[in-house]
C-alpha positions in Angstrom: 22.6 -1.1 27.0 23.0 -0.9 23.5 19.7 -1.1 21.4 19.1 -3.7 18.8 18.9 -3.3 15.3 15.1 -3.3 15.4 14.7 -1.0 18.3 17.4 1.9 16.3 14.7 0.8 13.0 11.4 1.5 15.3 13.1 4.9 16.5 14.1 6.3 12.7 10.8 5.5 11.8 9.4 7.0 14.6 11.6 10.3 14.1 10.9 10.1 10.1 6.9 9.8 10.6 7.1 13.0 13.6 9.3 15.1 11.6 6.9 14.7 8.5 3.6 15.2 10.3 5.2 18.3 12.1 5.7 19.8 8.9 2.3 19.4 7.2 0.8 20.5 10.7 2.7 23.6 10.6 2.0 24.6 7.4 5.8 24.3 6.4 5.7 21.2 3.8 6.9 21.4 0.8 5.9 19.8 -2.4 9.0 17.6 -1.5 7.4 16.8 2.3 4.6 16.0 1.1 5.7 13.7 -1.6 8.1 12.0 0.6 5.2 11.4 2.9 3.1 10.2 0.3 5.9 8.0 -0.4 6.3 6.4 3.4 2.7 5.9 3.8 2.3 4.0 0.3 5.6 2.3 1.3 4.2 0.9 4.7 0.9 -0.3 3.2 -1.1 2.4 4.6 -4.3 3.0 2.4 -7.8 4.9 3.0 -11.0 4.5 1.9 -12.6 8.3 1.5 -15.2 8.5 3.9 -18.6 11.3 3.1 -17.5 15.0 3.9 -14.2 14.0 4.7 -10.8 15.9 3.9 -10.1 12.8 1.9 -13.6 12.8 -0.4 -12.6 16.4 -1.0 -9.4 15.9 -2.6 -11.1 13.0 -4.6 -13.5 14.9 -6.0 -10.6 17.7 -6.7 -8.6 15.3 -8.7 -9.1 15.9 -12.7 -10.2 12.5 -13.6 -13.4 10.5 -15.2 -15.7 9.0 -13.1 -16.6 5.5 -13.5 -19.6 5.8 -15.0 -17.5 7.9 -17.3 -14.8 5.2 -17.8 -17.5 2.6 -18.4 -19.3 4.9 -20.8 -16.5 5.1 -22.8 -15.7 1.6 -22.7 -18.8 0.6 -23.9 -18.1 2.7 -27.3 -21.1 5.3 -26.1 
């Protein structure tokens, strides 16, 4: 039986997800693969809140952005 359009899209979605996951897990992902993965998650409404002592929290803390306290001080002119 032929697949419906929805079934084809679901299969494509799964294949893309599996391919990106495989590249990242294997350590073979390029910066482009990482960016495509980021956009894939964003386009599909996937968000995350960093939990204490999680890899995501470590990434957030490593980014060169000011803390919310620092931003507030600048906004207040201090």
